[in-house]
mmCIF file of the C-alpha atoms, coordinates in Angstrom:
data_MODEL
# 
_entry.id   MODEL 
# 
loop_
_atom_site.group_PDB 
_atom_site.id 
_atom_site.type_symbol 
_atom_site.label_atom_id 
_atom_site.label_alt_id 
_atom_site.label_comp_id 
_atom_site.label_asym_id 
_atom_site.label_entity_id 
_atom_site.label_seq_id 
_atom_site.pdbx_PDB_ins_code 
_atom_site.Cartn_x 
_atom_site.Cartn_y 
_atom_site.Cartn_z 
_atom_site.occupancy 
_atom_site.B_iso_or_equiv 
_atom_site.pdbx_formal_charge 
_atom_site.auth_seq_id 
_atom_site.auth_comp_id 
_atom_site.auth_asym_id 
_atom_site.auth_atom_id 
_atom_site.pdbx_PDB_model_num 
ATOM 1  C CA . MET A 1 1  ? -0.193 34.656 66.042 1.00 0.00 ? 1  MET A CA 1 
ATOM 2  C CA . SER A 1 2  ? 3.181  33.718 67.506 1.00 0.00 ? 2  SER A CA 1 
ATOM 3  C CA . ASN A 1 3  ? 6.180  36.026 67.837 1.00 0.00 ? 3  ASN A CA 1 
ATOM 4  C CA . VAL A 1 4  ? 7.439  34.861 64.427 1.00 0.00 ? 4  VAL A CA 1 
ATOM 5  C CA . MET A 1 5  ? 5.446  35.369 61.250 1.00 0.00 ? 5  MET A CA 1 
ATOM 6  C CA . ASN A 1 6  ? 6.273  32.758 58.622 1.00 0.00 ? 6  ASN A CA 1 
ATOM 7  C CA . LYS A 1 7  ? 5.798  33.218 54.877 1.00 0.00 ? 7  LYS A CA 1 
ATOM 8  C CA . ASN A 1 8  ? 2.319  31.667 54.822 1.00 0.00 ? 8  ASN A CA 1 
ATOM 9  C CA . GLU A 1 9  ? 1.128  33.949 57.629 1.00 0.00 ? 9  GLU A CA 1 
ATOM 10 C CA . LEU A 1 10 ? 2.659  36.957 55.877 1.00 0.00 ? 10 LEU A CA 1 
ATOM 11 C CA . VAL A 1 11 ? 0.971  36.034 52.591 1.00 0.00 ? 11 VAL A CA 1 
ATOM 12 C CA . GLU A 1 12 ? -2.376 35.664 54.378 1.00 0.00 ? 12 GLU A CA 1 
ATOM 13 C CA . ALA A 1 13 ? -1.991 39.014 56.184 1.00 0.00 ? 13 ALA A CA 1 
ATOM 14 C CA . VAL A 1 14 ? -0.973 40.860 52.999 1.00 0.00 ? 14 VAL A CA 1 
ATOM 15 C CA . ALA A 1 15 ? -3.844 39.296 51.051 1.00 0.00 ? 15 ALA A CA 1 
ATOM 16 C CA . LYS A 1 16 ? -6.334 40.336 53.725 1.00 0.00 ? 16 LYS A CA 1 
ATOM 17 C CA . GLU A 1 17 ? -4.923 43.875 54.079 1.00 0.00 ? 17 GLU A CA 1 
ATOM 18 C CA . ALA A 1 18 ? -4.843 44.470 50.304 1.00 0.00 ? 18 ALA A CA 1 
ATOM 19 C CA . GLY A 1 19 ? -8.125 42.719 49.551 1.00 0.00 ? 19 GLY A CA 1 
ATOM 20 C CA . HIS A 1 20 ? -6.443 40.323 47.125 1.00 0.00 ? 20 HIS A CA 1 
ATOM 21 C CA . SER A 1 21 ? -6.242 36.550 46.869 1.00 0.00 ? 21 SER A CA 1 
ATOM 22 C CA . LYS A 1 22 ? -3.530 34.652 48.699 1.00 0.00 ? 22 LYS A CA 1 
ATOM 23 C CA . ALA A 1 23 ? -2.114 33.599 45.308 1.00 0.00 ? 23 ALA A CA 1 
ATOM 24 C CA . ASP A 1 24 ? -1.805 37.244 44.208 1.00 0.00 ? 24 ASP A CA 1 
ATOM 25 C CA . ALA A 1 25 ? -0.228 38.226 47.532 1.00 0.00 ? 25 ALA A CA 1 
ATOM 26 C CA . GLU A 1 26 ? 2.266  35.364 47.302 1.00 0.00 ? 26 GLU A CA 1 
ATOM 27 C CA . ARG A 1 27 ? 3.251  36.342 43.739 1.00 0.00 ? 27 ARG A CA 1 
ATOM 28 C CA . ALA A 1 28 ? 3.727  39.945 44.873 1.00 0.00 ? 28 ALA A CA 1 
ATOM 29 C CA . LEU A 1 29 ? 5.887  38.934 47.857 1.00 0.00 ? 29 LEU A CA 1 
ATOM 30 C CA . ASP A 1 30 ? 7.966  36.571 45.712 1.00 0.00 ? 30 ASP A CA 1 
ATOM 31 C CA . ALA A 1 31 ? 8.449  39.329 43.128 1.00 0.00 ? 31 ALA A CA 1 
ATOM 32 C CA . PHE A 1 32 ? 9.446  41.792 45.875 1.00 0.00 ? 32 PHE A CA 1 
ATOM 33 C CA . ARG A 1 33 ? 12.004 39.324 47.239 1.00 0.00 ? 33 ARG A CA 1 
ATOM 34 C CA . THR A 1 34 ? 13.434 38.724 43.754 1.00 0.00 ? 34 THR A CA 1 
ATOM 35 C CA . VAL A 1 35 ? 13.681 42.433 42.926 1.00 0.00 ? 35 VAL A CA 1 
ATOM 36 C CA . VAL A 1 36 ? 15.319 43.283 46.266 1.00 0.00 ? 36 VAL A CA 1 
ATOM 37 C CA . THR A 1 37 ? 17.801 40.403 45.943 1.00 0.00 ? 37 THR A CA 1 
ATOM 38 C CA . LYS A 1 38 ? 18.804 41.385 42.396 1.00 0.00 ? 38 LYS A CA 1 
ATOM 39 C CA . ALA A 1 39 ? 19.176 45.051 43.364 1.00 0.00 ? 39 ALA A CA 1 
ATOM 40 C CA . LEU A 1 40 ? 21.349 44.261 46.395 1.00 0.00 ? 40 LEU A CA 1 
ATOM 41 C CA . LYS A 1 41 ? 23.535 41.883 44.381 1.00 0.00 ? 41 LYS A CA 1 
ATOM 42 C CA . LYS A 1 42 ? 24.212 44.789 41.976 1.00 0.00 ? 42 LYS A CA 1 
ATOM 43 C CA . GLY A 1 43 ? 25.000 47.095 44.895 1.00 0.00 ? 43 GLY A CA 1 
ATOM 44 C CA . THR A 1 44 ? 21.821 49.167 44.538 1.00 0.00 ? 44 THR A CA 1 
ATOM 45 C CA . LYS A 1 45 ? 20.540 50.696 47.782 1.00 0.00 ? 45 LYS A CA 1 
ATOM 46 C CA . ILE A 1 46 ? 16.793 50.323 48.384 1.00 0.00 ? 46 ILE A CA 1 
ATOM 47 C CA . SER A 1 47 ? 15.033 53.129 50.218 1.00 0.00 ? 47 SER A CA 1 
ATOM 48 C CA . MET A 1 48 ? 11.372 53.089 51.174 1.00 0.00 ? 48 MET A CA 1 
ATOM 49 C CA . VAL A 1 49 ? 11.107 56.443 52.957 1.00 0.00 ? 49 VAL A CA 1 
ATOM 50 C CA . GLY A 1 50 ? 9.586  56.108 56.408 1.00 0.00 ? 50 GLY A CA 1 
ATOM 51 C CA . PHE A 1 51 ? 9.742  52.312 56.302 1.00 0.00 ? 51 PHE A CA 1 
ATOM 52 C CA . VAL A 1 52 ? 13.166 50.802 55.630 1.00 0.00 ? 52 VAL A CA 1 
ATOM 53 C CA . THR A 1 53 ? 16.510 51.263 53.903 1.00 0.00 ? 53 THR A CA 1 
ATOM 54 C CA . ILE A 1 54 ? 18.329 48.131 52.754 1.00 0.00 ? 54 ILE A CA 1 
ATOM 55 C CA . GLU A 1 55 ? 21.854 48.117 51.389 1.00 0.00 ? 55 GLU A CA 1 
ATOM 56 C CA . LYS A 1 56 ? 24.701 45.723 50.707 1.00 0.00 ? 56 LYS A CA 1 
ATOM 57 C CA . LYS A 1 57 ? 27.642 46.065 53.078 1.00 0.00 ? 57 LYS A CA 1 
ATOM 58 C CA . LYS A 1 58 ? 31.007 44.317 53.085 1.00 0.00 ? 58 LYS A CA 1 
ATOM 59 C CA . ARG A 1 59 ? 31.793 42.605 56.373 1.00 0.00 ? 59 ARG A CA 1 
ATOM 60 C CA . ALA A 1 60 ? 35.549 42.364 56.891 1.00 0.00 ? 60 ALA A CA 1 
ATOM 61 C CA . ALA A 1 61 ? 37.326 39.119 57.681 1.00 0.00 ? 61 ALA A CA 1 
ATOM 62 C CA . ARG A 1 62 ? 37.865 38.622 61.380 1.00 0.00 ? 62 ARG A CA 1 
ATOM 63 C CA . THR A 1 63 ? 38.944 36.177 64.015 1.00 0.00 ? 63 THR A CA 1 
ATOM 64 C CA . GLY A 1 64 ? 36.122 34.575 65.955 1.00 0.00 ? 64 GLY A CA 1 
ATOM 65 C CA . ARG A 1 65 ? 35.957 31.906 68.634 1.00 0.00 ? 65 ARG A CA 1 
ATOM 66 C CA . ASN A 1 66 ? 34.510 28.419 68.467 1.00 0.00 ? 66 ASN A CA 1 
ATOM 67 C CA . PRO A 1 67 ? 31.824 28.546 71.191 1.00 0.00 ? 67 PRO A CA 1 
ATOM 68 C CA . GLN A 1 68 ? 32.365 24.901 72.151 1.00 0.00 ? 68 GLN A CA 1 
ATOM 69 C CA . THR A 1 69 ? 36.157 24.897 72.390 1.00 0.00 ? 69 THR A CA 1 
ATOM 70 C CA . GLY A 1 70 ? 37.022 28.571 72.725 1.00 0.00 ? 70 GLY A CA 1 
ATOM 71 C CA . LYS A 1 71 ? 39.692 28.178 70.037 1.00 0.00 ? 71 LYS A CA 1 
ATOM 72 C CA . PRO A 1 72 ? 40.141 31.046 67.568 1.00 0.00 ? 72 PRO A CA 1 
ATOM 73 C CA . ILE A 1 73 ? 38.753 30.529 64.067 1.00 0.00 ? 73 ILE A CA 1 
ATOM 74 C CA . LYS A 1 74 ? 39.029 32.634 60.935 1.00 0.00 ? 74 LYS A CA 1 
ATOM 75 C CA . VAL A 1 75 ? 35.759 34.086 59.700 1.00 0.00 ? 75 VAL A CA 1 
ATOM 76 C CA . ALA A 1 76 ? 35.921 35.033 56.012 1.00 0.00 ? 76 ALA A CA 1 
ATOM 77 C CA . ALA A 1 77 ? 34.854 38.401 54.658 1.00 0.00 ? 77 ALA A CA 1 
ATOM 78 C CA . LYS A 1 78 ? 31.395 38.450 53.124 1.00 0.00 ? 78 LYS A CA 1 
ATOM 79 C CA . ASN A 1 79 ? 28.615 40.701 51.898 1.00 0.00 ? 79 ASN A CA 1 
ATOM 80 C CA . VAL A 1 80 ? 25.585 41.185 54.144 1.00 0.00 ? 80 VAL A CA 1 
ATOM 81 C CA . ALA A 1 81 ? 22.285 43.021 53.859 1.00 0.00 ? 81 ALA A CA 1 
ATOM 82 C CA . LYS A 1 82 ? 22.042 45.967 56.260 1.00 0.00 ? 82 LYS A CA 1 
ATOM 83 C CA . PHE A 1 83 ? 18.534 47.003 57.276 1.00 0.00 ? 83 PHE A CA 1 
ATOM 84 C CA . LYS A 1 84 ? 17.705 50.337 58.875 1.00 0.00 ? 84 LYS A CA 1 
ATOM 85 C CA . ALA A 1 85 ? 14.189 51.134 60.027 1.00 0.00 ? 85 ALA A CA 1 
ATOM 86 C CA . GLY A 1 86 ? 12.728 54.414 58.798 1.00 0.00 ? 86 GLY A CA 1 
ATOM 87 C CA . LYS A 1 87 ? 11.367 57.002 61.207 1.00 0.00 ? 87 LYS A CA 1 
ATOM 88 C CA . ALA A 1 88 ? 7.695  56.128 60.701 1.00 0.00 ? 88 ALA A CA 1 
ATOM 89 C CA . LEU A 1 89 ? 8.364  52.425 61.337 1.00 0.00 ? 89 LEU A CA 1 
ATOM 90 C CA . ALA A 1 90 ? 10.547 53.153 64.357 1.00 0.00 ? 90 ALA A CA 1 
ATOM 91 C CA . ASP A 1 91 ? 7.920  55.522 65.776 1.00 0.00 ? 91 ASP A CA 1 
ATOM 92 C CA . ALA A 1 92 ? 5.141  52.975 65.187 1.00 0.00 ? 92 ALA A CA 1 
ATOM 93 C CA . MET A 1 93 ? 7.007  50.392 67.287 1.00 0.00 ? 93 MET A CA 1 
ATOM 94 C CA . ASN A 1 94 ? 7.370  52.714 70.295 1.00 0.00 ? 94 ASN A CA 1 
# 
């Protein structure tokens, strides 16, 4: 595997780990993505203890710089998803 796992590779890995078909794994991942997206749009925080916490955060408007010209540009405020690794995940990576 490369350093980036695409959706097909993720589906295959989940299917193998869970002992399910790729079709079932893909439906489960698609459902997970839909549920998380809907929850975040409503402002609901998602917490999977030991794994990850995901929440919607407001990023304030700011002044940035065009990397090609160096001229200042206005960057509009927007909502972003903030991910924080849980302790078990963080420990597993180190």
